[in-house]
Each structure stands twice: as C-alpha cells, then as structure tokens.
C-alpha positions in Angstrom: 88.7 90.1 111.4 88.4 93.9 111.2 84.8 95.1 110.9 84.7 98.6 109.3 80.9 98.9 109.7 80.9 98.3 113.5 84.4 99.6 114.4 85.2 96.2 116.0 87.5 93.2 115.8 85.2 90.2 115.2 86.4 86.9 116.6 85.2 83.9 114.7 85.0 80.2 115.7 86.5 78.7 112.7 84.9 75.3 113.3 81.4 76.7 113.6 82.0 79.7 111.3 80.3 82.0 113.8 81.3 85.3 115.3 81.7 84.6 119.0 82.8 88.1 120.2 82.9 91.6 118.9 85.7 93.7 120.5 85.2 97.5 120.3 88.1 99.5 118.7 89.3 103.1 119.1 88.1 104.0 115.6 87.3 102.7 112.1 89.7 99.9 111.2 91.4 98.8 108.0 93.8 95.9 108.0 95.1 93.6 110.7 98.3 91.7 111.4 99.0 88.8 113.9 102.3 88.1 115.6 104.0 84.7 114.7 103.2 83.3 118.1 99.6 84.2 117.8 99.5 86.2 121.0 98.7 89.7 119.7 96.7 91.2 116.9 97.6 94.7 115.6 94.7 96.6 114.0 95.2 99.6 111.7 92.9 102.4 112.8 92.3 104.5 109.7 90.0 107.0 111.4 91.7 110.2 112.5 93.9 110.7 114.4 94.9 107.1 113.7 96.4 104.4 115.9 97.4 100.7 116.2 95.0 98.9 118.5 96.5 95.8 120.2 94.4 92.8 121.0 95.6 90.2 123.4 94.4 86.8 122.1 94.3 85.1 125.5 91.8 87.6 127.0 90.4 88.8 123.7 90.6 92.4 124.9 92.4 95.5 123.7 95.5 96.0 125.8 97.0 99.0 124.1 96.2 101.8 121.8 99.4 103.1 120.2 99.5 106.6 118.9 101.1 107.0 115.4 101.5 109.7 112.8 98.2 109.6 111.0 95.4 107.2 110.0 96.8 103.7 109.4 95.8 101.8 106.3 98.0 98.7 106.3 99.7 97.1 109.3 102.2 94.2 109.3 104.4 92.2 111.8 108.0 91.5 110.7 108.8 87.9 110.1 110.8 87.7 113.4 107.8 89.1 115.3 109.8 91.9 116.9 108.1 94.8 115.2 104.7 95.9 114.0 104.8 98.2 111.0 102.1 100.9 110.3 101.8 102.5 106.9 100.0 105.8 106.5 98.5 106.9 103.2 97.6 110.5 104.2 100.4 110.9 106.7 103.0 109.5 104.2 105.1 107.7 106.7 106.0 104.3 108.0 106.0 103.9 111.8 107.8 101.0 113.5 106.5 99.7 116.8 108.4 97.4 119.3 106.0 94.4 119.9 107.6 93.8 123.3 106.7 97.2 124.7 104.0 98.3 122.2 105.8 101.6 121.8 106.9 103.4 118.5 110.6 103.3 118.0 111.1 105.1 114.7 109.3 106.7 111.8 110.4 107.3 108.2 108.6 109.9 106.1 108.0 109.8 102.3 106.8 112.2 99.6 104.0 109.8 98.7 101.4 107.8 100.7 102.2 104.3 101.9 100.4 101.3 100.3 101.2 97.6 100.7 104.5 96.5 102.2 106.7 93.4 102.5 110.1 92.5 104.1 113.2 90.5 103.5 115.4 89.2 106.3 119.1 88.8 107.2 120.7 85.4 107.8 119.8 85.6 111.5 116.1 86.2 110.7 116.2 89.9 111.6 114.5 92.4 109.2 116.8 93.7 106.4 114.5 95.9 104.3 111.0 97.2 104.0 109.7 97.2 100.5 106.8 99.7 100.3 104.5 100.5 97.4 103.6 104.2 97.1 100.6 106.2 96.0 100.6 107.1 92.3 104.0 105.5 91.8 104.4 102.5 89.5 106.9 100.6 91.6 108.1 100.5 95.2 110.5 102.1 97.6 113.2 100.3 99.7 113.9 101.2 103.3 117.1 99.9 105.0 115.8 98.7 108.4 119.1 99.4 110.2 119.6 103.0 108.9 115.9 103.7 108.9 116.2 105.5 105.5 114.8 105.0 102.0 117.8 103.8 100.0 116.3 102.9 96.6 113.2 103.4 94.5 112.4 100.8 91.9 110.1 101.7 88.9 108.4 99.0 86.9 109.1 98.8 83.1 107.1 101.1 81.0 104.4 99.6 78.7 102.7 101.1 75.6 99.8 103.4 76.5 97.3 101.0 75.0 98.4 98.4 77.5 97.9 100.6 80.5 94.8 100.5 82.7 94.5 103.8 84.5 92.1 104.9 87.2 93.1 103.1 90.4 92.6 105.9 92.8 96.3 106.1 93.8 96.8 102.3 93.7 99.1 102.4 90.7 101.0 99.5 92.3 99.1 97.4 94.8 100.2 94.0 96.1 103.8 92.9 97.0 105.4 90.0 98.7 108.8 88.4 99.4 109.0 84.6 98.9 109.4 82.5 102.0 112.9 81.4 100.8 113.9 85.1 100.8 115.0 84.9 97.1 112.4 86.9 95.2 110.0 89.8 95.4 106.7 89.4 93.6 105.1 92.8 92.9 101.9 93.9 91.2 101.4 96.8 88.8 97.7 97.7 88.6 98.6 100.3 85.9 100.4 97.7 83.7 98.0 94.8 84.5 101.2 92.9 85.2 103.2 91.1 87.9 107.0 91.5 88.1 109.6 89.4 89.8 112.8 90.8 91.2 115.8 89.1 92.9 116.5 89.7 96.6 118.4 91.7 97.7 119.9 92.9 94.4 116.5 93.8 93.0 117.4 92.6 89.5 114.3 92.2 87.3 113.7 88.5 86.5 110.7 89.2 84.3 107.1 90.3 84.1 103.8 88.8 82.9 100.4 90.3 82.1 97.9 88.7 84.4 94.6 90.6 83.9 92.7 93.7 85.0 93.7 95.4 88.3 96.0 93.0 90.1 95.4 94.0 93.7 97.1 91.6 96.2 99.8 88.9 96.4 100.0 85.7 98.4 102.8 83.2 98.0 102.8 79.4 98.7 105.1 78.2 101.5 107.3 76.4 99.0 108.0 79.7 97.2 106.9 78.3 93.9 103.6 80.0 93.2 102.0 83.4 93.6 98.3 83.9 93.7 97.2 87.4 92.4 93.7 88.7 93.1 92.4 90.5 90.0 89.7 92.9 91.2 88.8 93.9 87.6 88.4 90.3 86.4 86.6 88.7 89.4 89.3 86.1 89.4 92.7 85.0 90.8 95.7 84.5 88.6 98.4 81.8 89.4 101.9 82.7 88.5 104.9 80.4 88.6 107.5 82.5 90.2 110.8 81.1 88.9 109.6 81.2 85.2 107.4 84.3 85.7 104.6 82.6 83.8 100.8 82.8 84.4 99.7 79.2 84.5 96.1 79.4 85.6 93.2 81.8 86.3 90.5 80.9 88.9 87.1 82.5 88.9 85.9 83.8 92.3 82.5 83.4 93.8 82.1 87.2 94.3 82.9 90.5 92.6 86.0 92.7 93.0 88.3 90.2 94.8 91.1 92.1 96.6 92.8 90.6 99.7 93.8 86.9 99.6 95.8 84.5 101.7 97.3 81.0 101.3 96.2 78.2 103.6 97.6 74.7 103.7 95.0 72.2 104.9 95.7 69.0 106.7 95.0 66.0 104.5 
C-alpha cells in the first residue's frame, strides 16, 4: 500500500496483518496499480516533478523511476497488462507506459485535470478506449487507444439545482468502472449524488439512480451484476444492481469519509 506520510510502499503480510517492509519512494505517493501477473507495482508519485515508481514484487525493491509530465494522482494497468497509465491533475495529461520496457510511449493532453479512469477492450483483449473523468466536468472524456486522441466527451444528465451537491474540490465526477463482461460503464456524479450506467462501446445512457451524498469510487463484482459505490458524505457504501440501475442496499462503514474500495471474493 502507498504510505503518504512516510513516502513509502508498505508491504503487508495478509495472514498476520503486519507491515513486513517499507520501501522508500522517489516522492510522496498517491495511488498504486498492480500488473495482472502480480510481478510489478506502479506507484503514482504526486510530489513534483512527478513519476511512476516501479516495484518488483520478487525482490520488493524499486527497479525503475519513470519520468512523466507532472505529479501523478491515479495510476492504472490496462486489463491486458501491457501498459501502465498515469493521470495528472495539474499537468492535465494521460501518459501511457509500456510495462515491458517501463518507458513512456505516448501522452495525450486535455484542457482539464485527469481524475479516475477505466478501460474497455477489443475482442482480442487489447485496450480499446480510456474513459477519464475530468476536473470540474460532470461527465467523462473518451480516448481512442489506437489514435491516442480524445474522441468524445459525455456529460451526465442535468438535475434541478436543489438536487445538486456542490463543493467537491474539482471532483465533480469521481469514480468510474467498466464491467468485467465489457458491456457497461458505471460512473459516479458527485455533483448529482447519482450513479449512471452507459452501454459499451456506444455510450448510450441506460439510466441513473440517486445513491447518496458524494459518491466517490466504484468497484464492480466479477459477475458484472453489482456495483459498490463509496459514499464519502454518508459514511456508507451503496449497492447498485447494474442491469436495472437500482440501488438495492446501503451498508454503513466502520469509519468516516469512505473513499476507495475494492471487491474481494473469498474462498469458502
């Protein structure tokens, strides 16, 4: 896990729930991403000038510090494991890194800062689009992975002023994911206190549902049936049935201001 207080990656023994090693980083981190084979961890370095630090999980050492175009907030690895993606809020760009060489291969610039991202795939498993939420925009941009250009910008439906929840520090839309079956995008609107579902790749609106104050992150079950939405303003997690776009449950959390979440399937 990224430790912003100590500028380290902390390695935890999951059986003992203890930190067994703290690996120094090149600067203050934000989010991390792991390759599908589990061999590398890419850490977003938010502190200027910004970088992606690469941890080798066999040696538990940093093996590369990749220079990018600004401080990195979110980092991801594409579903096929071939690319690491760095999103810059201040630098307003997405930089794509080849995970085989750990070198940047292309960068796309925007007029707004980059917030959460997700991806859909082609039939062969290669990346088709990057879907990126943007600072102070109530929706998301669409980047064609082959042409390396933004090709569309989707804005969420407007709601009456008395249904809006302003004041998210640029996170007007925060939290987005593509279902594992590659059929739908689930996307949060913090401003609208809502979650929207779109078809992939046509981006037709299936529907939206109000879920609670400040939806912040999305995680989707492996069967593509349910989305879990962290509600940082409610201290809870909403459960949305994706196909019907209905909120079916709300789970109180043990702490305040829940933001990031993930889905784990436990052995029975």
